[in-house]
N, C-alpha and C positions, 0 to 999 in steps of 0.2 A: 465904261459899262461894267456894272457889278454882276458877274455871272456866278451862279451857284455851281459848286463842284458837281461833276457828272454823277458821282455816286449818290448824291442827295436827290438828283432829278429822277434817277431810275429806281431807287430803293422803294419797295412797297412799304407804306406806313399804315398802321391802323387808322381808319378814318379817311384815307385818301379818296375813297369812293363816295364819301358823303357829299351829296349834291345839295346845294341850296335849293330851296323850293322855287326861287325865282329862275334859276338856270334850268331846272327840269321843266317848269311851265313854259319857258321860252322855246325849248326844243320841241316839246309836245305841241305847242301852239303854231310853230313854224317848221315842221319836220322836213320840208323841201329845201330848206336853206342851210342844212348842215351835212358835212361829209367827213367821215372818219378817215384820217390819213396818217402815215408815218413818214418821218423825215430821217431815215437812216442813211446818212451820208458817208459813213465810214464802215469798213469791213467788220470791225469788232462789234458794231451795233447789230449785226445780223446773227449774233451768237445767242446765248441763253437770255441775254437782255431783251432781245426781240420777243422771245417766247413769253417772258414775264410781261411785256407790254401787251401782248395779245390777250393773255389771261386777265390782266387788269381791265382792259376795255370790253372784253366779253362779259365780265361781271357787271361793269357799268351799264352796258347796253341791256342786260337782262332785267334791269330795274325799270326800263321804259316799256310802254306798250309794244307788242311785237311788230305792228306795222310801222311804228315810228323807228324802232331799232333797225329794222330792215332798210328803211330809207336812208338812215344815217350811215349804216354799215356798207351798203352797196347799191341800193336802187337809185339813189340820187346820182351816183357816179355813172351808172348805166344810162340814165336819162340825159345827163349833161354832155357826156362824151360819146353818146350813141354807141355804147358797147353792147355786145351780144348779151341778152338777158340770161341771168343765172336761174336755173330752175331748181326749186327746192323739193320738187315732187320725187319721192322715193320709189314710186311705183313703176319705173320702167322707162 
């Protein structure tokens, strides 16, 4: 198996958030079929690398319509695993 070095996988590169039109259309057309997840299996992956991953995916999700981004980010997980709903209401 030909694996890329870890540094290459985690390093932010200009253009890494450029989505193909087909991928974006797929997610927008079927928003209930995608869930964002992280596979941080080693302690060192929970360091600044994790923060960089979060920043990267927040920027990627911001390119999608809000309702689609929320489904991918957390609402689909709530639905599939019967989790308590996260409220985004700031009013109390």
